[in-house]
C-alpha positions, 0 to 999 in steps of 0.5 A, a space after each residue: 500500500 502506498 503512503 498516499 493510500 495509507 494516509 487516506 485510509 488512516 484518519 481520526 475524527 475529533 470532537 465526537 462526544 463521549 456518549 456518542 463514541 460509547 453508543 457507536 462502540 456498543 452498537 458495533 459490538 452488538 452487530 458483531 462488526 468493527 467500529 470502522 465498518 459500522 461507521 462506514 455504513 452509517 456514513 454511507 446511509 447518511 449520504 444516500 439519505 441526503 442524495 435522496 432528499 435532494 432528488 425529492 426536493 428537485 422533483 417537488 420543484 419540477 412539479 410546482 413548475 408544471 402546475 404553474 404551466 397548466 
């Protein structure tokens, strides 16, 4: 693995409250997963949710435009 890839792969997030860290660790253990795997999936779900919300907002704007044309 190159140094650039290692630098991207290893990162830390500061400022996460202790109660949230404990909850993440507990949830990952409950699901039999590593914290990294659990956080990765949680972030992906959040990003997918944002993308979906943007698509819904775009569709609403289009519907409004079509309704004005009628």
